C-alpha positions in Angstrom: 0.0 0.0 0.0 1.4 3.4 -0.9 0.7 6.7 0.7 -1.6 7.7 -2.2 -3.7 4.6 -1.6 -4.7 5.7 1.9 -4.1 4.0 5.2 -5.7 1.0 6.8 -8.7 3.0 7.9 -9.4 4.2 4.4 -8.3 7.8 5.0 -6.8 9.3 1.9 -3.1 9.8 2.5 -3.1 8.8 6.2 -0.3 9.5 8.6 2.4 9.1 6.1 1.1 11.9 4.0 0.2 14.0 7.0 3.8 13.9 8.3 5.5 13.6 4.9 8.0 16.4 5.4 9.1 15.3 8.8 9.3 11.7 7.7 11.4 12.6 4.6 13.8 14.6 6.7 14.3 12.0 9.4 14.3 9.0 7.1 17.1 10.7 5.1 19.2 11.3 8.1 18.5 8.1 10.1 17.2 5.5 7.6 13.6 4.4 7.2 12.8 2.6 10.4 14.8 4.9 12.8 13.4 8.0 11.0 9.8 6.8 11.4 10.5 6.1 15.1 12.0 9.5 15.5 8.9 11.2 14.0 6.7 9.0 16.3 8.8 10.2 19.3 8.4 13.8 18.2 4.6 13.3 18.0 4.5 11.7 21.5 6.6 14.7 22.8 4.0 17.1 21.3 1.2 15.1 22.8 2.9 15.1 26.1 3.2 18.9 26.0 -0.4 19.3 25.2 -1.6 16.9 27.9 0.7 18.6 30.4 -0.7 22.0 29.5 -4.2 20.6 30.0 -3.0 19.3 33.4 -2.3 22.9 34.5 -6.0 23.7 34.2 -7.4 20.4 35.4 -5.9 20.0 38.8 -6.8 17.5 41.5 -9.0 18.7 44.3 -7.3 16.3 46.7 -3.8 17.3 45.7 -3.7 20.9 44.7 -0.9 21.7 42.2 -1.1 18.1 40.8 -3.0 17.1 37.6 -6.1 14.9 38.0 -5.4 11.2 38.1 -6.5 10.5 34.5 -4.2 13.2 33.2 -1.3 12.0 35.4 -1.8 8.4 34.0 -1.8 9.6 30.4 1.4 11.6 31.0 3.0 8.6 32.6 2.0 6.3 29.7 3.2 8.7 27.0 6.5 9.1 28.9 6.9 5.3 29.1 6.2 5.0 25.3 8.8 7.6 24.6 11.4 5.8 26.7 10.6 2.5 24.8 11.0 4.3 21.4 14.3 5.8 22.5 15.7 2.4 23.4 14.7 1.0 20.0 16.2 4.0 18.1 19.5 3.7 20.2 19.7 0.0 19.8 19.4 0.2 16.0 22.4 2.4 15.6 25.0 1.0 13.2 
């Protein structure tokens, strides 16, 4: 399946088309697999920043200054996913 064919959900272009410029840049520098992992890591970093910003406004009533439990769990899970991606990127180095 090519980018022009759409992705598995039937969306035209899909994620590859949506992030084409970033993918092209990172794949050129790091190779196809590591480049795609690097872009995924960037996307997770952006998501983490957005969720963290949301956590500023949705604070726990039991623990003032801390995000609500659901936001804290999302932040933790995204952080864990980033760590796993980083280990794969680093282990694939030539």
